[in-house]
N, C-alpha and C positions, 0 to 999 in steps of 0.2 A: 296528391299525397300530402299526408299530414306529418311533416318532419318533427314536429314537437313530441310526438309519441314514440318515435323510433330510438331515442336516446342519443345523446351527443358523444363526442369524443371524450376520452378520459384526458384531463390535463396532466401534464408531466409533473412528476414529483421530484424534489431536489434531495433525493436519497439514493445511495447506490444499491444495486440489486443484492449485493451480499458484502460481508466484512473482509477486508484484506488481512492477511496474517500479519503484516508489518505496517499497519496503518498509522499515520501520524497521531501521535497523542496516546498510543497503546503502550502496554508494558514493554514490548520489543523495541519500540521507537518513540520514546517520550519526546515532547515538545522541548526545544532548545538543546537538545543532546546532540553534540558534534564531537567526533573524536579529533584529537591533534594530529599533526602530520606524522609525528613520531609513532603514535599508536597505529595509524593507518599503515605505515611503512612496515611496522612489526607484524601486523596482521598479514599483510601481502607476502612478506618473506616466509612466515609460518605456513601459508598456503602453499607456496612453491615448494618448500622443504617436504610437505605432506604429499605433494603430488609426485615429487621425485622418489620417495620411498615407497609408494604403492600406487 
């Protein structure tokens, strides 16, 4: 059998199959953006209050 005519395996590409909604470097998650501990605690407390209300 002549394997040269059958076509080879497709080499892997270094690209994801789709874009994530919060990928690094996007508008929702820019590079170098990191919230402070106070901002994190405030967001967590707001989430708990919202969960208690409804």
